[in-house]
N, C-alpha and C positions, 0 to 999 in steps of 0.2 A: 504493500500500500504506500510506503514512503517513496518508492520509485515513481509511482504515478503522481503523488503529491508534488515531488520535486520537479517532474516534467511540466506540470501545470503552472508551477511558480516561475519556471524558466520561460515558458511561453508568454507569460504576462509581465515579465520583468518585475516581479513583486519582491523587492528587497526585504521589506518588513516581514513578509511571509517566510522568506528564507531564514531570517533570524529567529522566527518562532519555531520553525522546523528543527533547527539546531542553533544554539547560541555559538556563533562562529568564534567568539573570543575564548570560550571555555571548552568547546568540543570540536575543534577544527578537524582532527583526524577522522572522527566519525562522519563528518560532513563530506570530506574528500573520498572516503571509502564508499559512501552512498553514491556520490557523483560518478565514481569510476564504475560502480556496479550498473548504474543506469546507462552509462556510455556503452558498456559491453553488451547489455541487454538490447539496446537499440541497434547495434551493429549486427547482432545475431538475428534480430527480427527482420532487418533489411535484407540480409543475405538469404534468409528463407523465402521472403516475398519475391525477391528477384528470381530465384530458382523456380518458384511456383509459376510466375507470369511469363518468364522468358522461355519460349519454346523454339528458339532458333537451333539450327543444326549443330553449331559448335557446343552449345550447352547440352544438347541431347547426347553428343559424343562424350562429353565430360561426365554426365550422369551414368552412362553405360560403363565407363571406366571405373567410377566409384563403386557401382553395384557389382561389376565383375570382380574387382579386387576383394570386396567384402565376401562374395560367394566362394572365391578360391581360399580365402583365409579360413573359411568354415567348411572346407573339404567338399563343396558342391562344385566339382571340377567341370563336368560337361557343360552345364548352363553358364558357369563362370567364364569359360573360354569362349562360349558363344557370344556373350556380352562384349568381351574384348574384341572379337572379330568384327562385330557390328560397329563398335566404337572406332576401330582402325579404318574401316571402309569410309565412314563419315568424315573422319579427320583427314584422310588422304584426299578425298574429293575437295575438302575445304582448304587444303594446304596448311593445316594447323600443325606445323612441324614440332612445336614444343609439346603439344598434346600427344602427338604421335610418339615422341620420345618417351613420355610417361607410359604409354600403352606398351611399347616394345620392351621397356624395362620390366614392366609387370609380367609380360609374357615370358621373358627370359628367366625371371625369378621363379616362376612356377612351371617352366618347361619340363622339368623332371616328372611332372604329374601326367603329361600327355605323351604317350608312346608314339603317336602319329606325327608329331611335330618334326619338321626338317630343321634341325638346329643351325646348320651352316647357312641355310637360306635366310632364316630369321636373323642371324647375326649380320649377314650382308645387308638386309633391309635396315637394320638398326644403325649400322655404320654409314650407309648412304643417307639416311635421314639426318644423322648428326651433322653431316657435311652441309645439307640444305639448311639445317637449323643455324649453323654457324654463319652461313652466308646471309641468312635473314637477320641474324643478330648484328652483323656488320652493317647491313642496310639500315637497321633501326638507329645505329650510331650515326650513320651518314644523314639520316632524316632529321635527327636531333640537331646536328650541326647546321643543316639547311634552315631549320626553324630559327636557330639562333642568329644565323646570318641575315635572315629576313628582318629580324628586329633591328639589326645594325643598319640595314638598307633603309628601313623606315625612319630611324632617328637621323641618319645622315643624308637621306634622300639621294643616295648615289644610284646611278643606273649602271648595272652590270649585265653581261651576257648570261642569262639564266642557264642556257644550254651548257656553256663552258663551266659555269659554277657547279652545276650538278655533276657533270662528267669529271671535273677535277676532284671533287670530294669523293665520288665513288672510286675513282682510280687510286686515290691515296689509301683506300682500304682494300684494294685489289678486288673490286666488285664489278662483275660484268652485268650491265643493265639488261642486256638481251637474255642472259641466263636466268636472271632473277625476276624478269618481268612477269607479273601476275596481276590479278584483279586488285589485290590489296596494294601492291607497290605502285601500280598505275594510279589508283585512287590517291595515294599519298603524294605522288609527284604532281598530279593535277591540283591537289589542294595547295601545294607550295606555289605552283604557277598562278593559281587564282589569287592567292594572297599577295604575291609579287606584283601582278598586274594591277590589283586594287590599290596598292600603295603608290604605284607610279601613275595611276589613272590612265594607263595606256595598255590596252589589251592586244595591240599589234605585236608587243614584245614576246607574246607566248604563242604566236601562230604556229610555230614549228611543232608544238605539242599536239595540235589537231590531227596532223597526219599520223604521228606515232600512235595515238589513241585509236584513230580510225582503223588502222591496220591491225592492231591488237584485237579489237572487238570483232572485226571481220573473221579473223583466224580462230577466235575462241567463242563463236556465237553459241555453240551447243552447251558450253559450260556456264553461260551467263547467269542462268537462274539458280545455279548452285552457289553463286557468290552474290546473292541478291542485294545485300546491303551495299557492297562496293559498286556493283553494276548500276544501281539507281543513282548513286552519287556521281559516278563517271558520266552518265548520260546528262545529268543536271549541269555539271561543269562544262561539258562540251556544248550544250545548248547555250549556256551563258557566254562562253568564249566566242561562239559564232555570232551571237547577238551583238556583243560589244565591238566586234570587228565589222559589223554591218552586213553579215552574211545571214540575212533573216530567214530565207527559205530553208537553209541548212539547219538553222537553229530550230525551226518548227519541225523538221524531220526528226531531230533528236527528241523533241518534246512528245511527238507521237509515240516513239519507242518507249519513252519514260512513262507515258500514260498507260500503255499496254502492260509494261512490266509492273507498274503499281497495281493494276487491276487483278493480277494473278498472285500477288504477294499477301503478306499478313496485313491486317487492318492497321497496325501501327505505322506501316509505310504510307498508306493512303493518308493518314492523319499528318504524318511528317512532311509529305511533299505536296499536299493539296494546295496550300497558299502560294508556295514558291513556284509551283507549276503554272498557276493562273497568272502570277506576276510576270513571268517570262513570256507567256503567251500574249498577254495584253501589250507588253512592250514591243514585241515583234510586230503586231498588227498596227500599233501606233506609228512606228517608224517606217512601215511599209505604205502608210498613207490611208489606212483603214481606221480612221479616228473613232467612228461610232462603234465599230466592233471591239476595238481595244478598250474603250470606255465601258462598254456593256460587260465585258469579261471581268474587268476590275471591280465594277459595282456589284456584280453577282458574287464574286469571291469574298468581298467585304461583308455582304449581306448574309453569307453562309457561315460566317465566323460564330463560334460558340464559346462558352466559358473555358473549354479545353483547348481552344486555339492558342497558338503561340503569340504572345503580345508583341514580341520582336518582329515576327513576320507580318502581323497585322499593321504595325507601324510602317513597315516597308510598303505595304499595299496602299495605306492611307496617304503617305507622302507622294507615292507615284500618282495617285488620283489628283492631289493638289498640283503636281507638276503638269499633268495633262490639261487640267482646267486653266491653269495659268497660260499655257501655250495657246489654248483656244480663245483666250481673253473672256472666259466665262466668269460671270459675277459670283458664282457659287464657290469659287476657289477659296475665298476668305472664310466662308462658312465651314468648308471642309478642313481648312487649316486649324480653325478653332476647336475642332474635335480632338486635336492632338494635345492633350492636357498635361502630359508629363513635363517635368522640368528639363531644362537643357542639360543639367548634371546627369539626370537619368538617361537621357538619349546619348550623351557622350559615353557613359559607362556601358550601356547595353547595345547601342548601335554603332558606336565609334565616332571619332572626332570629325572625319571627313563627311560622314552622313549628316551629322548635326550641323556642320558648316553649310552643307547643301540646303538643309531645311531653313536655316537662318537667311540665306541668300534668297530663297524662294519667297520668304515672307516679305523681304524688302521689295522685291519686284512686284508682288501682289499689291502692296500699299501704293506703289507708284502708279499701277494700273487704275486703282480706285481714286487717284488724285489726292491721296493722303500724304501730301508732300512733307509736312512737318514731321509726321510720324515716321515716314520712310527715311528722312534725313537723320532723325534721332537714332533709329535702328541701325542705319549704316555706320554712324559714328560709334555706336555701342559695339557693333560687330568688329570694327577695326581695333578698338581698345581691348576687346576680349580675345581676339584670335590672331592679331598681327604677330605677336611674339611666337606663338606656336607655328604659324605659317612660315615665318622666317627660319625657325629651327629646322623644319622639314623641307626648306627651300622650295616652298610652293608659291613662287612669285606670281604665278598666273592668277591666283585668286586675289592677291593684293593688287595687282594691276587692274583686274576687273572691277573691284570695289572702288578703286580710285576714279575710274571712268564713270561709274554710277554716281559717285558723290559730285563729280564735276557736272554731270548732266542735271542732277537735282538742284545744284546751285544756279545753273544757267541752262535751261532747256533749249535755248537757241543754239547751243553748241552743236546740235545735230546738223547744222548747216556749215559748221566750221571745218575747213579742209584738214587741219592737223588732227582734229578729233576723229574725223572720218577715216583718215589714214591709220590712226592708232587702233581703231576698231577692226579695220580690214586686215591689219598685220596680225592681230590676235586670231582672227578667223582663218587666215592663211597658214598659220604656224602648224606644222605637221604634228607637233606634240599635243595639239588640241583637237585631235581627230576622234577622241572618244565620244560616243554618242551623247553621254550625259553632259560633257563639257560643251559640246556643240549646242545643246539645248539652251544653255545660258547665253552663249555668244549669239545665237539666233534671236533671242529676246532683245539684246542690245542692238543688233543689226536691224531688227524690225523697226526700231525707233527712227533709224536713218532713212529707210526705204518706205516707211509708212505702210507696212503690210502686217498681217497677223503673224505673231511669232511662229505658229505652227507651220505656216506656208513657207516662211524663211527656213525653218528647221528642215523641212523636206527637201528644199532645194540644196541645202548644204550637205545633207546626208547622201543625196544622189549625185553630187557634183563629180565624183570620181568614177561613176559607173558608166 
């Protein structure tokens, strides 16, 4: 009962209640013993619940190993080895080399009980698996180094050749990417590529990974559903990469594959990918010029959100809706923006600094559209005070230059006729580093002031200029 009472007190931050439970000045040891017992009980409860709910193949193989080992320990030999055999088959299909190592060790330990076992063959399998396990361990070290390098790239805003970076780190640990390429390793590499491109706001830097991933999926199509978790994420990343590179039809093809794969998988995957699938689909149609279709998909996805929906992904959908409406010069943009009620600190923590900066910029543009000049000016100055230091640290001068032009325009709207102002805007638009579709969206808004067109029409002309 004291375990439950302590948990209730911790939930409500009831300090006085804690003192009543145990006088901490007189009975500190008893309190800490109770707290440790509660901690251990919660961990045990969570582990049991996870095993109850998680029915994926890897956990099923682990269950079979645990049961098989228990049966062998209790002399139930035939059924024990049968469990181990099933566990081995599942682990082999999933390329779970560490789990296979445990299974082989158990089979070797009890091999003397099975007269039919080919011990030499079992040892060969065990040794071969250890080699694969060592290779995978090296890859995980390389992956950790890449993640660390990403942080350095982010803080110093340096642009490096990601292909060379990956190959150099792999070579330093004598890892052959072709030999080790699997659904899991491809997923991890694409994750790195996605983070890298997001930091640089330039997805053209990871185009080479599209061909590698395409070839791998084509050659391993039959195995895709056995690696469902990784397969779904790979399809999502490839759809996103193609979208951000302006390859909208190719992005939609990957989304079709993702939709089919979600449909035959566990319910948890449908929940996990539902919102992000519709976000990518809406974005593709938006940039292809099908504004109404994109908007309809987005509104439907937001309307289908439930209490179980991810608040982070819902925020992504809502900001995308605000962006669409801003580009259409739709007066409901401000209404939709006001539905985003979390603080900037929350958005910075959950969504990231660049996402929050994009939201703040959109808010300034919306107020300009509504002729809220004083409010827009105040927010532009507040934006500069709040984010200039960060943007300087990560060398994001593009954003600083953009907000400077916005402030100049707010101070003197007639600047849109000024030759030097027009040249400054056109130079930003022409810069190859600004070819990301989200960056183009902001530049199209500014360009629309000069040419007196709707931002969305300017956006489409800029997106299609190189096609």
